[in-house]
N, C-alpha and C positions, 0 to 999 in steps of 0.2 A: 864472814868467818866460815871456815870449812866445817862441814857437818860432822866429821870425825871427832873433832874436839867436843862437840855437844853431847855425843853418846858414849864418850869414853867412860865417864862416871868414876866415883870413888868406890872404896870398899863398902861404905854404908849403903849406897845405892844398889850395889850388886847383891848385898845381903837381903835387902828388902824386895829385890826382884826375883826371888826364887820362884820355880814353877810349882806344880802340884806337889804338895808335901808328901815325901815318901814314894814319889813316882806315880805313874799311871796305875800300876797294879794295886797300890794301897788306896789312893784317892778315888779311883774309879773315873768314869767319864764326867760325872756331874758332882759339883761341890755342895749344892744345897741338899739337905737332908730330906725335905719333902719330895724332891724330885727323885732322889735315890729310892725312896719308898715307893714311888710311882712306878719306876722301873722294876723294882723287885716284885711289886704286885703283879705286873705283866708276866714276869717270869713264873711266878706261882700259878697264874691262870693257865699258862701253857702246860705246865707239868700236871695240873689238875685235870685239864682236858684230856691229855694223853692217858693218865691213870684211869679216868672215868670210862674212856672209850675202850681201853684194853679189858677192863672188868666186864663191860658190856659184851665185848667180842668173846670173851671166855665163857660166858654163860651159855652161848649157843655157837660153838665152834663150827666154822664152815670154811670152804676153800676161798680165801680172799687175801691173797698175798699182798696186794696193793694196800688194803686197809691196814694189815699187820705192820708192814714196813713204814707206812705213814705214821702210825702211832708210835712206833720205835723211834722214828726220826724226831717227832714232837718231844718225846720223853727225853732223849738224849740232849737236844739243844735246849730244852727247857731247864734241865739240870745245870748245863753250863752257864745259862743266864742267871739262875739262882746263885751259883758261885760267884759270878762277876758282880752282881748287884746287891749281894747281902749287905744291908745297911748298917754296918758297924764302923765306928770312927777309927778304931785302932785294931785292924785284923792281925791275927797270928801270922807269923812269917811263912808258915806252911801254906796258908791260904793265899798270901801275896805271891808265893812261888807258883802256885797253880794258876792264879790269874794271869800273871806274866806269861806263862807258857800258852795259855789259851789266846791271849792277845796276839802272840806271835803268829798264830795260824789263822786267826780271824781278825785282822787288823781293822776291818771296817766297823767292828763294834766299838772302836774308840772314836768314832765320828758320829756326830748327831744325825747327819744326813743318811749314813749307813744304817744307824739304828732305826731311823724312821722307815726306810725301805724294808728292812728286815721285819719290824713289827706288822707292817702291812701284809707282807708275805705270810707271816705266821698266822695273821687273822684269817686269811683265806683257807689255810689248813685247818684251823680250829673249827671254822664254819663247816667245812666239808666233813670233818671227823664227827662233830656232835650233832649237827643238823641233818646233813644229808645221810650220815651213817645211822641216824636213828637213835643214837645214844641219849640225847636230851636237847630238844629244840630250845628250851628256856636257857640252859647254860650255854648253848651255842650262841644265842642272842647276846647274852650279858658278856661273855668273854670276848666274842668277836667285836662287839661295839667298843669295849674298853681298849683293845689292842688297836683298832682303827683310830680312835681319838689319841692314843699314845703315840702312834706312828705319825699321824698328822702334825702333832705338837712338836715332836722331835725333828720332823722334816722342816717345819717352819723356822724353828730355832737355827737349825743348821744352814738352811737357805739364806736367812737374813745375815748371818756371820760370813758365809761364803761370799755373798754380794758385797759386803763392806770390805772384805779383805781383797777382792778383785778390784775394787775402786782404788785402793792403795797401790796395788800392782800396776794398774793402768796409768796412774799419775807418775810412778817411777819410770815407767817405759817411756812416757811422753817427754820426761826430762832428759832422756838418752843417758842415763847414769847406770852404771854397773853395780854389782854387789860390793866391789872393793871400795866404792865411794863412801859407804856407810860403816866401814871398819877401820880402826886404827892400823898402822903397818904391822904391829906386833900381835894383832888379834886374828883369830880364825873363827870367831863366832860372836853373836850378839846375846847379851843377857835379856831378861824380860824388861828391865828398865830401859835399856838401850834400844831394844826393838820398839817399845812404846814411844821413845823419843824420835825415832825414825818416822814412825807412823804420823805423829803429830806434826813433825816438821814438813812431811810431804803433803798432808791434808790440811795444814794450817788450822787445825782444830784441836783444842785441848779436850782430853777424855773421849777420843774418837771410839776407842774400845774401852769397856769397863775392865776392872782388874780380873774378873772372872773370865770375861771374853778374851783376854790376853792369853790366859792359860789354855783355853780351848783352841785359839788360833795357833799358838806355838806348837800345841800338840798335833794339830793337823799338818803342820809343816814338817814335823819330825818324820824321819825315815823308819823309825823303830817305835814300839809301844811305850818306851821310857820317855818320861818328860822331866828333864832337869832344869827347865826354865831357860834354856839357851837354844838359839837357832845357829847352826853351823853355816859356814861359807857355802858348802855344797848344797844345803837345803835352800838357802836363798837364791842361788843361782838356778836351781831347778824350778823354784817358784816363779822367778822372772823370765824363764825360758818360754818359747812359743808353745802354745797349747791351750786346752780349756782351763777354766778357772779352778783354783784349788778348792776342794770340798771340805768343809768343816763338819 
């Protein structure tokens, strides 16, 4: 039986297969509250490190432009992270709009791997600002340690999902099938349910991706920060094209 008939699905399946509720800007990168709080804590630490260092710098002002701009950099991006990761289930529309615009210019923040690299980078800046700058070695140790752990955890999660998604891609390429094989003639995209059916058919394994992982994978395949639970023909073709594996 042709695979197109398997993924076509009815209206009930389509309704159950929606993506992140409210889109990426409302749901954030992570669905679990305790992880949202973990990301938010990291953002607060970055802002706190910047503010503490700025206060320390202002007590004895000296010509140190690198230190000054480093602190400003930490403060600005720390505030952006606070806005992105503020752990509220139903944010106001104005906050959603701000998040959406932030994601448009820092799309890597919607990927676990991108987040992991970002936190490790910020950890080095926080360490340099608080420890090397002489503001507070204790806070430097605590904040840097937390950001390193957070970055490694995000990298691990993103790496595992990227590896699994690449295994699906390799199996499809081995079968010499194009993106059109998995879509009905009248379709130009796959819903979350249909994409999952495609994955399970290719990998011959039920539940290869969990429900949450499907949202993260579909988000990584998207060309934009929005996540409507669908993967377009163009996005599938790009995923299957020659090149490195897709980063989740």
